[in-house]
Biopython code that builds the backbone (N, CA, C, O; Angstrom):
import numpy as np
from Bio.PDB.StructureBuilder import StructureBuilder

atoms = [
    (1, "MET", "N", (38.806, 24.350, 17.546)),
    (1, "MET", "CA", (39.882, 23.850, 16.713)),
    (1, "MET", "C", (39.921, 24.570, 15.367)),
    (1, "MET", "O", (40.998, 24.905, 14.872)),
    (2, "ALA", "N", (38.750, 24.810, 14.774)),
    (2, "ALA", "CA", (38.721, 25.472, 13.471)),
    (2, "ALA", "C", (39.271, 26.886, 13.572)),
    (2, "ALA", "O", (39.940, 27.361, 12.655)),
    (3, "LYS", "N", (38.991, 27.561, 14.686)),
    (3, "LYS", "CA", (39.504, 28.919, 14.860)),
    (3, "LYS", "C", (41.031, 28.906, 14.877)),
    (3, "LYS", "O", (41.665, 29.796, 14.309)),
    (4, "PHE", "N", (41.612, 27.920, 15.515)),
    (4, "PHE", "CA", (43.065, 27.807, 15.551)),
    (4, "PHE", "C", (43.631, 27.563, 14.156)),
    (4, "PHE", "O", (44.625, 28.183, 13.776)),
    (5, "VAL", "N", (43.024, 26.690, 13.408)),
    (5, "VAL", "CA", (43.512, 26.346, 12.078)),
    (5, "VAL", "C", (43.422, 27.552, 11.147)),
    (5, "VAL", "O", (44.373, 27.835, 10.418)),
    (6, "TRP", "N", (42.313, 28.257, 11.158)),
    (6, "TRP", "CA", (42.118, 29.368, 10.233)),
    (6, "TRP", "C", (42.838, 30.637, 10.686)),
    (6, "TRP", "O", (42.958, 31.584, 9.908)),
    (7, "SER", "N", (43.316, 30.672, 11.925)),
    (7, "SER", "CA", (44.012, 31.867, 12.383)),
    (7, "SER", "C", (45.502, 31.819, 12.067)),
    (7, "SER", "O", (46.206, 32.800, 12.310)),
    (8, "MET", "N", (45.997, 30.723, 11.538)),
    (8, "MET", "CA", (47.410, 30.602, 11.196)),
    (8, "MET", "C", (47.673, 31.210, 9.824)),
    (8, "MET", "O", (46.833, 31.141, 8.927)),
    (9, "ASP", "N", (48.845, 31.802, 9.680)),
    (9, "ASP", "CA", (49.274, 32.370, 8.412)),
    (9, "ASP", "C", (49.907, 31.261, 7.574)),
    (9, "ASP", "O", (50.927, 30.704, 7.980)),
    (10, "PRO", "N", (49.335, 30.926, 6.425)),
    (10, "PRO", "CA", (49.867, 29.825, 5.620)),
    (10, "PRO", "C", (51.295, 30.061, 5.144)),
    (10, "PRO", "O", (52.067, 29.112, 5.008)),
    (11, "LEU", "N", (51.654, 31.316, 4.890)),
    (11, "LEU", "CA", (53.009, 31.609, 4.448)),
    (11, "LEU", "C", (54.021, 31.298, 5.539)),
    (11, "LEU", "O", (55.082, 30.735, 5.269)),
    (12, "VAL", "N", (53.695, 31.664, 6.764)),
    (12, "VAL", "CA", (54.591, 31.381, 7.889)),
    (12, "VAL", "C", (54.709, 29.879, 8.104)),
    (12, "VAL", "O", (55.806, 29.370, 8.336)),
    (13, "ILE", "N", (53.609, 29.179, 8.030)),
    (13, "ILE", "CA", (53.624, 27.728, 8.232)),
    (13, "ILE", "C", (54.431, 27.039, 7.128)),
    (13, "ILE", "O", (55.137, 26.067, 7.395)),
    (14, "SER", "N", (54.331, 27.533, 5.897)),
    (14, "SER", "CA", (55.070, 26.896, 4.808)),
    (14, "SER", "C", (56.581, 27.087, 4.949)),
    (14, "SER", "O", (57.359, 26.324, 4.377)),
    (15, "ARG", "N", (56.993, 28.094, 5.700)),
    (15, "ARG", "CA", (58.430, 28.357, 5.867)),
    (15, "ARG", "C", (59.017, 27.696, 7.103)),
    (15, "ARG", "O", (60.219, 27.814, 7.342)),
    (16, "LEU", "N", (58.213, 27.012, 7.889)),
    (16, "LEU", "CA", (58.730, 26.355, 9.086)),
    (16, "LEU", "C", (59.741, 25.280, 8.702)),
    (16, "LEU", "O", (59.514, 24.513, 7.766)),
    (17, "GLY", "N", (60.826, 25.228, 9.408)),
    (17, "GLY", "CA", (61.836, 24.213, 9.168)),
    (17, "GLY", "C", (62.794, 24.525, 8.039)),
    (17, "GLY", "O", (63.701, 23.736, 7.773)),
    (18, "LYS", "N", (62.620, 25.658, 7.360)),
    (18, "LYS", "CA", (63.513, 26.023, 6.269)),
    (18, "LYS", "C", (64.479, 27.094, 6.756)),
    (18, "LYS", "O", (64.109, 27.982, 7.525)),
    (19, "ASP", "N", (65.707, 26.996, 6.302)),
    (19, "ASP", "CA", (66.690, 28.018, 6.635)),
    (19, "ASP", "C", (66.391, 29.286, 5.843)),
    (19, "ASP", "O", (66.069, 29.229, 4.656)),
    (20, "SER", "N", (66.500, 30.421, 6.511)),
    (20, "SER", "CA", (66.300, 31.676, 5.800)),
    (20, "SER", "C", (67.615, 32.061, 5.131)),
    (20, "SER", "O", (68.683, 31.973, 5.737)),
    (21, "SER", "N", (67.524, 32.481, 3.898)),
    (21, "SER", "CA", (68.725, 32.866, 3.178)),
    (21, "SER", "C", (68.855, 34.381, 3.191)),
    (21, "SER", "O", (67.905, 35.099, 3.505)),
    (22, "LYS", "N", (70.034, 34.849, 2.848)),
    (22, "LYS", "CA", (70.286, 36.282, 2.829)),
    (22, "LYS", "C", (70.003, 36.831, 1.441)),
    (22, "LYS", "O", (70.070, 36.125, 0.434)),
    (23, "SER", "N", (69.691, 38.095, 1.429)),
    (23, "SER", "CA", (69.457, 38.780, 0.168)),
    (23, "SER", "C", (70.777, 38.928, -0.586)),
    (23, "SER", "O", (71.801, 39.242, 0.022)),
    (24, "PRO", "N", (70.765, 38.709, -1.886)),
    (24, "PRO", "CA", (72.003, 38.854, -2.654)),
    (24, "PRO", "C", (72.418, 40.312, -2.833)),
    (24, "PRO", "O", (73.572, 40.580, -3.167)),
    (25, "LEU", "N", (71.507, 41.256, -2.620)),
    (25, "LEU", "CA", (71.817, 42.671, -2.732)),
    (25, "LEU", "C", (71.709, 43.333, -1.361)),
    (25, "LEU", "O", (70.743, 43.099, -0.635)),
    (26, "THR", "N", (72.679, 44.144, -1.009)),
    (26, "THR", "CA", (72.657, 44.846, 0.272)),
    (26, "THR", "C", (71.728, 46.054, 0.181)),
    (26, "THR", "O", (71.277, 46.436, -0.899)),
    (27, "SER", "N", (71.456, 46.639, 1.340)),
    (27, "SER", "CA", (70.598, 47.824, 1.347)),
    (27, "SER", "C", (71.277, 48.979, 0.608)),
    (27, "SER", "O", (70.599, 49.797, -0.013)),
    (28, "ALA", "N", (72.602, 49.052, 0.667)),
    (28, "ALA", "CA", (73.318, 50.098, -0.077)),
    (28, "ALA", "C", (73.162, 49.894, -1.586)),
    (28, "ALA", "O", (73.007, 50.858, -2.336)),
    (29, "ASP", "N", (73.205, 48.641, -2.021)),
    (29, "ASP", "CA", (72.999, 48.346, -3.445)),
    (29, "ASP", "C", (71.597, 48.761, -3.891)),
    (29, "ASP", "O", (71.419, 49.337, -4.964)),
    (30, "LEU", "N", (70.609, 48.461, -3.051)),
    (30, "LEU", "CA", (69.230, 48.794, -3.399)),
    (30, "LEU", "C", (69.009, 50.308, -3.395)),
    (30, "LEU", "O", (68.269, 50.823, -4.233)),
    (31, "ARG", "N", (69.639, 51.023, -2.466)),
    (31, "ARG", "CA", (69.542, 52.489, -2.466)),
    (31, "ARG", "C", (70.162, 53.055, -3.740)),
    (31, "ARG", "O", (69.639, 54.010, -4.314)),
    (32, "ALA", "N", (71.269, 52.473, -4.180)),
    (32, "ALA", "CA", (71.928, 52.927, -5.408)),
    (32, "ALA", "C", (71.046, 52.691, -6.634)),
    (32, "ALA", "O", (71.167, 53.401, -7.632)),
    (33, "LEU", "N", (70.162, 51.700, -6.562)),
    (33, "LEU", "CA", (69.230, 51.430, -7.662)),
    (33, "LEU", "C", (68.037, 52.373, -7.647)),
    (33, "LEU", "O", (67.228, 52.376, -8.575)),
    (34, "GLY", "N", (67.930, 53.178, -6.587)),
    (34, "GLY", "CA", (66.833, 54.135, -6.498)),
    (34, "GLY", "C", (65.603, 53.616, -5.779)),
    (34, "GLY", "O", (64.528, 54.203, -5.900)),
    (35, "ILE", "N", (65.734, 52.542, -5.043)),
    (35, "ILE", "CA", (64.605, 51.975, -4.304)),
    (35, "ILE", "C", (64.445, 52.742, -2.997)),
    (35, "ILE", "O", (65.423, 52.912, -2.270)),
    (36, "PRO", "N", (63.237, 53.210, -2.679)),
    (36, "PRO", "CA", (63.013, 53.967, -1.447)),
    (36, "PRO", "C", (63.351, 53.139, -0.204)),
    (36, "PRO", "O", (63.191, 51.919, -0.198)),
    (37, "ALA", "N", (63.816, 53.811, 0.837)),
    (37, "ALA", "CA", (64.254, 53.139, 2.064)),
    (37, "ALA", "C", (63.131, 52.334, 2.702)),
    (37, "ALA", "O", (63.385, 51.285, 3.295)),
    (38, "ARG", "N", (61.903, 52.803, 2.591)),
    (38, "ARG", "CA", (60.788, 52.086, 3.233)),
    (38, "ARG", "C", (60.481, 50.750, 2.551)),
    (38, "ARG", "O", (59.866, 49.877, 3.162)),
    (39, "LYS", "N", (60.896, 50.582, 1.310)),
    (39, "LYS", "CA", (60.638, 49.350, 0.570)),
    (39, "LYS", "C", (61.799, 48.359, 0.634)),
    (39, "LYS", "O", (61.632, 47.191, 0.282)),
    (40, "ILE", "N", (62.949, 48.800, 1.070)),
    (40, "ILE", "CA", (64.151, 47.965, 1.037)),
    (40, "ILE", "C", (64.012, 46.668, 1.827)),
    (40, "ILE", "O", (64.392, 45.618, 1.307)),
    (41, "PRO", "N", (63.483, 46.679, 3.069)),
    (41, "PRO", "CA", (63.378, 45.388, 3.791)),
    (41, "PRO", "C", (62.521, 44.354, 3.065)),
    (41, "PRO", "O", (62.871, 43.174, 3.040)),
    (42, "ARG", "N", (61.409, 44.778, 2.477)),
    (42, "ARG", "CA", (60.543, 43.831, 1.773)),
    (42, "ARG", "C", (61.184, 43.335, 0.485)),
    (42, "ARG", "O", (61.059, 42.162, 0.135)),
    (43, "VAL", "N", (61.871, 44.232, -0.220)),
    (43, "VAL", "CA", (62.560, 43.826, -1.455)),
    (43, "VAL", "C", (63.662, 42.828, -1.118)),
    (43, "VAL", "O", (63.837, 41.838, -1.829)),
    (44, "GLN", "N", (64.402, 43.074, -0.050)),
    (44, "GLN", "CA", (65.449, 42.132, 0.357)),
    (44, "GLN", "C", (64.845, 40.781, 0.733)),
    (44, "GLN", "O", (65.415, 39.739, 0.408)),
    (45, "ALA", "N", (63.704, 40.788, 1.411)),
    (45, "ALA", "CA", (63.058, 39.523, 1.786)),
    (45, "ALA", "C", (62.634, 38.744, 0.551)),
    (45, "ALA", "O", (62.813, 37.527, 0.491)),
    (46, "GLU", "N", (62.076, 39.432, -0.429)),
    (46, "GLU", "CA", (61.651, 38.753, -1.655)),
    (46, "GLU", "C", (62.852, 38.237, -2.452)),
    (46, "GLU", "O", (62.811, 37.133, -2.996)),
    (47, "LEU", "N", (63.911, 39.029, -2.520)),
    (47, "LEU", "CA", (65.114, 38.571, -3.228)),
    (47, "LEU", "C", (65.744, 37.369, -2.531)),
    (47, "LEU", "O", (66.244, 36.460, -3.193)),
    (48, "ALA", "N", (65.722, 37.361, -1.207)),
    (48, "ALA", "CA", (66.261, 36.218, -0.461)),
    (48, "ALA", "C", (65.439, 34.972, -0.729)),
    (48, "ALA", "O", (65.983, 33.880, -0.886)),
    (49, "ARG", "N", (64.115, 35.141, -0.779)),
    (49, "ARG", "CA", (63.245, 33.997, -1.051)),
    (49, "ARG", "C", (63.489, 33.450, -2.450)),
    (49, "ARG", "O", (63.550, 32.235, -2.642)),
    (50, "LEU", "N", (63.627, 34.332, -3.419)),
    (50, "LEU", "CA", (63.881, 33.896, -4.790)),
    (50, "LEU", "C", (65.281, 33.316, -4.957)),
    (50, "LEU", "O", (65.487, 32.394, -5.745)),
    (51, "ASN", "N", (66.233, 33.855, -4.220)),
    (51, "ASN", "CA", (67.610, 33.397, -4.316)),
    (51, "ASN", "C", (67.793, 32.020, -3.682)),
    (51, "ASN", "O", (68.751, 31.316, -4.002)),
    (52, "ALA", "N", (66.888, 31.630, -2.790)),
    (52, "ALA", "CA", (67.001, 30.321, -2.136)),
    (52, "ALA", "C", (66.925, 29.187, -3.155)),
    (52, "ALA", "O", (67.528, 28.132, -2.959)),
    (53, "GLY", "N", (66.193, 29.401, -4.230)),
    (53, "GLY", "CA", (66.085, 28.380, -5.264)),
    (53, "GLY", "C", (67.220, 28.408, -6.259)),
    (53, "GLY", "O", (67.342, 27.498, -7.079)),
    (54, "ASN", "N", (68.058, 29.434, -6.209)),
    (54, "ASN", "CA", (69.191, 29.598, -7.120)),
    (54, "ASN", "C", (68.774, 29.593, -8.590)),
    (54, "ASN", "O", (69.535, 29.163, -9.456)),
    (55, "ASP", "N", (67.573, 30.070, -8.860)),
    (55, "ASP", "CA", (67.082, 30.108, -10.235)),
    (55, "ASP", "C", (67.308, 31.454, -10.904)),
    (55, "ASP", "O", (67.072, 31.590, -12.105)),
    (56, "VAL", "N", (67.763, 32.454, -10.152)),
    (56, "VAL", "CA", (67.899, 33.809, -10.660)),
    (56, "VAL", "C", (69.373, 34.113, -10.939)),
    (56, "VAL", "O", (70.234, 33.874, -10.092)),
    (57, "SER", "N", (69.651, 34.635, -12.116)),
    (57, "SER", "CA", (71.030, 34.990, -12.438)),
    (57, "SER", "C", (71.399, 36.308, -11.765)),
    (57, "SER", "O", (70.534, 37.132, -11.468)),
    (58, "VAL", "N", (72.677, 36.489, -11.533)),
    (58, "VAL", "CA", (73.181, 37.692, -10.859)),
    (58, "VAL", "C", (72.903, 38.937, -11.702)),
    (58, "VAL", "O", (72.635, 40.008, -11.158)),
    (59, "GLU", "N", (72.966, 38.802, -13.007)),
    (59, "GLU", "CA", (72.733, 39.937, -13.895)),
    (59, "GLU", "C", (71.290, 40.428, -13.841)),
    (59, "GLU", "O", (71.029, 41.607, -14.078)),
    (60, "ALA", "N", (70.365, 39.549, -13.537)),
    (60, "ALA", "CA", (68.948, 39.906, -13.519)),
    (60, "ALA", "C", (68.500, 40.499, -12.186)),
    (60, "ALA", "O", (67.397, 41.040, -12.101)),
    (61, "LEU", "N", (69.315, 40.412, -11.159)),
    (61, "LEU", "CA", (68.894, 40.856, -9.830)),
    (61, "LEU", "C", (68.537, 42.341, -9.743)),
    (61, "LEU", "O", (67.511, 42.665, -9.144)),
    (62, "PRO", "N", (69.328, 43.263, -10.308)),
    (62, "PRO", "CA", (68.937, 44.672, -10.192)),
    (62, "PRO", "C", (67.579, 44.983, -10.818)),
    (62, "PRO", "O", (66.772, 45.696, -10.222)),
    (63, "GLU", "N", (67.324, 44.461, -11.999)),
    (63, "GLU", "CA", (66.029, 44.711, -12.632)),
    (63, "GLU", "C", (64.896, 44.029, -11.870)),
    (63, "GLU", "O", (63.799, 44.577, -11.757)),
    (64, "LEU", "N", (65.159, 42.859, -11.358)),
    (64, "LEU", "CA", (64.160, 42.158, -10.554)),
    (64, "LEU", "C", (63.841, 42.945, -9.284)),
    (64, "LEU", "O", (62.679, 43.026, -8.883)),
    (65, "ALA", "N", (64.850, 43.520, -8.654)),
    (65, "ALA", "CA", (64.637, 44.333, -7.462)),
    (65, "ALA", "C", (63.778, 45.552, -7.778)),
    (65, "ALA", "O", (62.895, 45.910, -6.999)),
    (66, "ARG", "N", (64.033, 46.188, -8.917)),
    (66, "ARG", "CA", (63.209, 47.342, -9.325)),
    (66, "ARG", "C", (61.760, 46.927, -9.562)),
    (66, "ARG", "O", (60.837, 47.644, -9.177)),
    (67, "GLN", "N", (61.559, 45.773, -10.192)),
    (67, "GLN", "CA", (60.200, 45.306, -10.451)),
    (67, "GLN", "C", (59.464, 44.989, -9.151)),
    (67, "GLN", "O", (58.281, 45.299, -9.015)),
    (68, "ILE", "N", (60.150, 44.381, -8.210)),
    (68, "ILE", "CA", (59.536, 44.072, -6.913)),
    (68, "ILE", "C", (59.151, 45.369, -6.215)),
    (68, "ILE", "O", (58.056, 45.473, -5.663)),
    (69, "ALA", "N", (60.042, 46.361, -6.234)),
    (69, "ALA", "CA", (59.776, 47.631, -5.566)),
    (69, "ALA", "C", (58.572, 48.343, -6.208)),
    (69, "ALA", "O", (57.781, 48.973, -5.507)),
    (70, "ARG", "N", (58.436, 48.244, -7.527)),
    (70, "ARG", "CA", (57.287, 48.862, -8.194)),
    (70, "ARG", "C", (55.972, 48.210, -7.772)),
    (70, "ARG", "O", (54.940, 48.878, -7.710)),
    (71, "GLN", "N", (56.004, 46.924, -7.486)),
    (71, "GLN", "CA", (54.794, 46.198, -7.095)),
    (71, "GLN", "C", (54.333, 46.501, -5.670)),
    (71, "GLN", "O", (53.159, 46.337, -5.339)),
    (72, "LEU", "N", (55.272, 46.946, -4.832)),
    (72, "LEU", "CA", (54.936, 47.228, -3.439)),
    (72, "LEU", "C", (54.279, 48.589, -3.321)),
    (72, "LEU", "O", (54.585, 49.515, -4.072)),
    (73, "CYS", "N", (53.368, 48.690, -2.363)),
    (73, "CYS", "CA", (52.679, 49.971, -2.121)),
    (73, "CYS", "C", (53.539, 50.948, -1.380)),
    (73, "CYS", "O", (53.104, 52.066, -1.102)),
]
sb = StructureBuilder()
sb.init_structure("model")
sb.init_model(0)
sb.init_chain("A")
sb.init_seg("    ")
for serial, (resi, resn, name, xyz) in enumerate(atoms, 1):
    if name == "N":
        sb.init_residue(resn, " ", resi, " ")
    sb.init_atom(name, np.array(xyz, "f"), 0.0, 1.0, " ", f" {name:<3s}", serial, name[0])
structure = sb.get_structure()
């Protein structure tokens, strides 16, 4: 039983039952900001997660996307 419990991803479990939201910026928008293509899916996922709370203003999204991309390897 312990092996089953510890083998689960807590992030996936915390998202169960929640609707996934869409990223407020398209991949074309992110490319225009200079974000590399390999980072775009992860940046979109993070922006969608942050946008679900509606706490982020539209004006701050481009800079936030750049900051997220800088943090990714």
